[in-house]
C-alpha positions as CSV (number, residue, x, y, z in Angstrom):
1,M,57.4,121.8,106.5
2,D,57.5,120.2,109.9
3,F,61.3,120.0,109.7
4,I,61.6,123.7,109.1
5,K,59.4,124.5,112.0
6,R,61.4,122.3,114.4
7,N,64.7,123.7,113.2
8,I,64.0,127.3,112.3
9,K,66.4,128.6,115.0
10,R,69.2,126.3,113.8
11,I,68.6,127.3,110.1
12,L,68.7,131.1,111.0
13,V,71.8,130.8,113.2
14,D,73.7,128.8,110.6
15,G,72.5,131.1,107.8
16,A,73.8,134.1,109.7
17,G,77.1,132.3,110.4
18,Y,77.6,131.6,106.7
19,L,76.7,135.2,105.8
20,L,79.3,136.4,108.2
21,L,81.9,134.1,106.6
22,L,80.9,135.4,103.2
23,A,81.2,139.0,104.4
24,A,84.6,138.2,105.8
25,A,85.8,136.8,102.5
26,L,84.5,139.8,100.6
27,T,85.9,142.5,103.0
28,G,89.0,140.7,104.2
29,W,91.2,142.3,101.6
30,L,90.3,145.9,102.7
31,P,92.6,147.7,105.1
32,G,91.8,147.2,108.7
33,P,90.7,144.1,110.7
34,G,87.4,143.6,108.9
35,G,87.9,140.0,107.8
36,I,89.2,138.5,111.1
37,P,86.4,139.6,113.4
38,L,83.8,138.6,110.9
39,T,85.4,135.2,110.5
40,L,85.5,134.7,114.2
41,A,81.9,135.9,114.6
42,G,80.7,133.6,111.8
43,L,82.6,130.6,113.2
44,G,81.1,131.5,116.7
45,L,77.6,131.3,115.3
46,L,78.3,128.1,113.3
47,S,80.0,126.5,116.3
48,I,76.7,126.5,118.2
49,N,75.3,123.7,116.0
50,N,78.4,122.3,114.2
51,H,81.3,120.5,115.7
52,W,83.6,121.2,112.8
53,A,83.2,125.0,113.2
54,H,83.7,124.7,117.0
55,S,87.0,122.8,116.4
56,L,88.2,125.2,113.8
57,R,87.3,128.3,115.9
58,Q,89.0,126.8,119.0
59,Y,92.2,126.1,116.9
60,L,92.3,129.6,115.5
61,L,91.8,131.1,119.0
62,D,94.5,128.9,120.5
63,H,97.1,129.2,117.8
64,G,96.3,132.5,116.0
65,G,98.7,134.6,118.2
66,K,101.7,132.5,117.2
67,I,101.8,134.0,113.7
68,V,103.1,137.2,115.3
69,T,106.1,135.5,116.7
70,V,106.7,133.8,113.3
71,L,106.5,137.0,111.4
72,F,108.3,139.2,113.9
73,P,111.1,137.1,115.4
74,P,113.3,138.7,118.1
75,N,116.2,138.9,115.7
76,P,117.6,142.5,115.8
77,H,118.5,142.5,112.0
78,I,115.0,141.6,111.1
79,Q,113.5,144.1,113.5
80,W,115.6,146.9,112.0
81,L,114.6,145.7,108.5
82,Y,110.9,146.0,109.5
83,D,111.6,149.5,110.9
84,I,113.2,150.6,107.6
85,V,110.2,149.2,105.7
86,V,107.9,151.2,108.0
87,I,109.8,154.4,107.5
88,T,109.8,153.9,103.8
89,L,106.1,153.3,103.7
90,L,105.5,156.5,105.8
91,V,107.6,158.5,103.4
92,V,105.6,157.2,100.5
93,V,102.3,158.0,102.4
94,T,103.5,161.5,103.2
95,R,104.5,162.1,99.5
96,L,101.1,160.9,98.2
97,A,99.2,162.8,100.9
98,Y,100.8,166.1,100.1
99,A,101.0,165.7,96.3
100,H,97.2,166.4,95.9
101,A,97.1,163.0,94.3
102,A,94.2,161.3,92.5
103,A,91.6,159.4,94.5
104,W,93.1,156.0,94.0
105,Q,96.5,157.4,95.3
106,V,94.8,158.8,98.4
107,G,93.2,155.4,99.0
108,L,96.6,153.7,98.4
109,S,98.2,156.1,100.9
110,V,95.6,155.3,103.6
111,S,96.1,151.6,103.0
112,L,99.9,151.9,103.2
113,F,99.5,154.0,106.4
114,V,97.4,151.2,108.0
115,I,100.0,148.6,107.0
116,A,102.9,150.7,108.3
117,L,101.2,151.3,111.6
118,T,100.4,147.6,112.0
119,I,104.0,146.6,111.3
120,A,105.3,149.3,113.6
121,L,103.1,148.2,116.5
122,L,103.7,144.4,116.1
123,N,107.5,144.7,115.5
124,R,109.6,144.6,118.7
125,D,106.5,143.8,120.7
126,R,105.5,147.5,120.8
127,L,101.8,146.8,121.1
128,N,102.2,144.8,124.3
129,R,104.5,147.5,125.8
130,F,102.0,150.2,124.9
131,K,99.1,148.2,126.5
132,T,101.3,147.6,129.6
133,R,102.1,151.3,129.9
134,S,98.4,152.4,129.5
135,K,97.3,149.9,132.2
136,H,99.9,151.4,134.7
137,K,98.7,154.9,134.0
138,Q,95.2,154.1,135.0
C-alpha cells in the first residue's frame, strides 16, 4: 500500500499512456489521422517515466516525415500515376455518392474521399505549397 501511495502519479500517467496506445490501435484503421496523434500522445505520457518510450517517441518524431519522401518520390511518372489514382478514386466516390447507395457504400465513399484527398495533398508536395501560400496571404 505504501508503494501505491508513493507512486500514484506515475501509475496514473503510465495507465493513461497505455490507454491512449490502446485507443490508437483500436481507431488507427478508421479514416483520418486518429491513430497517429493518439500514439504520439500515449508515447508522450509514457516518455515521462520510461526511457524506452522517450527513445521511441523521439525516433518517430525525427524520422516520421521521411516516409512521405519514400512514398512520393519526385519521379514524374510516379507522380502522374498517383494523380490518376486520385482521379479514379474521386470518380468512384462521386458514383457512390449519387447512386443513393447503401450505408456501407456511403461509408466506403467517405473513406475513399479521405484517402484520395490525402494522396492528392502529399503528391508533388502540394501540402507544403498550400501552407506556404496561406502564410504569404496573411
